Each structure stands twice: as C-alpha cells, then as structure tokens.
C-alpha positions, -999 to +999 in steps of 0.1 A: +180-429+394+185-412+359+215-427+342+238-397+337+243-406+302+207-397+291+215-364+306+246-360+287+231-368+257+202-343+260+233-316+275+251-322+238+221-319+219+212-286+237+242-274+233+237-283+193+203-261+196+177-286+201+152-272+223+134-305+230+169-316+248+160-287+272+126-297+279+144-335+286+164-316+308+136-300+328+116-331+326+148-352+344+162-327+367+132-305+377+123-327+412+159-325+421+162-287+416+131-278+435+135-298+459+175-284+463+157-243+459+135-249+483+158-264+507+183-234+504+153-207+501+121-217+520+098-206+492+087-227+466+075-200+441+108-184+442+128-216+436+105-224+408+110-186+394+148-195+397+149-225+379+127-212+354+153-182+348+181-205+349+165-225+319+158-197+296+194-187+302+210-224+294+190-219+263+200-184+254+233-191+260+231-227+245+256-221+218+282-209+244+276-237+271+310-261+281+308-301+274+295-314+310+301-348+324+280-343+351+248-328+339+233-327+379+259-315+393+262-282+368+227-276+371+223-279+409+254-251+412+240-229+385+208-228+407+226-222+436+244-194+417+209-182+403+191-182+438+219-159+453+220-135+426+183-131+427+184-130+465+211-099+460+190-083+433+157-084+454+175-070+484+189-041+464+156-036+448+141-038+483+165-011+492+158+011+463+121+009+468+123+018+503+146+045+494+120+061+473+093+060+503+114+084+525+129+118+516+164+113+503+196+132+505+197+158+481+204+141+449+175+123+441+138+139+444+118+129+473+089+100+460+059+124+464+078+150+443+087+127+416+049+118+411+042+155+410+068+158+380+052+130+363+018+145+364+030+179+356+055+182+334+046+177+299+079+172+285+087+146+305+050+129+302+056+130+266+089+112+265+074+087+289+045+081+265+069+077+238+086+048+259+058+032+266+046+034+230+076+014+222+055-015+238+032-039+223-002-044+236+004-078+252+036-063+266+018-039+283-010-061+294+020-084+307+032-057+330+004-043+343-007-080+352+028-084+367+033-049+384-003-035+393-020-067+397+006-086+414-001-116+393+029-143+395+040-155+360+023-189+362-013-170+365-003-146+334+007-181+317-031-193+325-052-160+317-030-155+284-027-187+274+009-184+270+036-210+287+054-197+315+086-191+300+067-171+271+053-147+298+089-142+316+106-132+284+076-110+274+082-089+305+117-095+306+122-075+270+095-051+281+115-039+309+149-040+285+132-017+258+115+009+289+151+006+303+168+015+271+142+046+267+141+060+301+177+059+300+176+084+275+150+105+299+174+105+326+202+121+308+176+152+304+168+147+343+197+140+360+180+142+395+162+110+386+182+078+382+168+054+359+157+026+381+138+049+397+125+062+371+118+031+359+096+018+390+078+050+392+066+051+357+052+019+356+033+026+386+022+062+375+015+052+337-006+019+353-031+040+372 
C-alpha cells in the first residue's frame, strides 16, 4: 500500500508544474487505475487510452487542479468520468458513421454523393487541400497511421520513436486544426456538417 502522503506531495508538485510529479502519480497509481478501468469496461486497451487521456488532461489543467487529500480516490473518480465520457462519445461517433453509410433524410447528402462532391467540386477540393496544408508532415503521417492504417497509439509511438502521450497530442492537435478549418468550409456548404465532412475528408485525403 502506497503511503497517501507520497501521492499528496506528488499532487502538490503537479499543481505547481512539476512534470516529474505526473510521472510519479502514474507509477504509483497505474496498476489500480488499469484494474479499475478493465473492471468497468472489460477492455484493457480502451481503459489504457482513457488513463493516458486523463493524465494529459491533468497536466493541461494543472494550474486549476484543486487541493486533494485522497489522491487515489480523486484519480479513480476522474477515470470513471473519463471512461463514461469516452463511451458516450464513441456511441455518438458510431451513430454518425452509421448515418453516413445510409441515405439520409434531406438535410445532409448521402455518403456516396459527398464523395462525388469531394472528387468533382474543385472549389471544395481546394479548400480541403488548404486545410490539410496547415498540418505538418508529422501530423499527416500520424493521421494516416491512426485513421487509414488503423494503428493504435502504442504502435504509433514505437514506429515514430516518440512517447504515447506525444502521439496522442499530435493527433489531437491535428484534428483540432482540421475541425477549425472545416468549420469555415461548412458555411459555404451548409448541407454538409463539419463532423461529417471531417470524417469523409480524412478518408478521401488518405486514399
């Protein structure tokens, strides 16, 4: 059993911007977190992804983290919320993907027609190319691996000789850039929402 004082000290250091403190919390609590995640989800890889995302968010929000006495309890509760959020987000994404694969009810174009637009509409193609041009070569490489080759974050990290956290950050930032650019395109093509356009654009661009 890890003395709570150790993780309390690490938590305080994390709030003060010590990156090593985050690593210390990871080392001390990973086993408990992954066991909890597997128990809740039944999926080790998914639980591991949620833990990684949780740690990234803790670091990003370190300046606004509250003082905590029971660090283990705080981390378990945060992981539970993260898992439920990711499950709900996945359900929403799956629902959108299923909608794409069927003809839709008037407001959005069917999947096949969207692909035709992407292939034949020069104005739209130019705007999409402009959006992807804002990405670095490394960002494009990792997007291709994640969405076209269906490679998980661990394998991406090993292949690119980077940490798993760095791989996640690069892909997260890439999608953020694309969403911002595609939102501008959506205003010109009101029948296509940006989430749909993002998914199809990535697929089209990777081919």
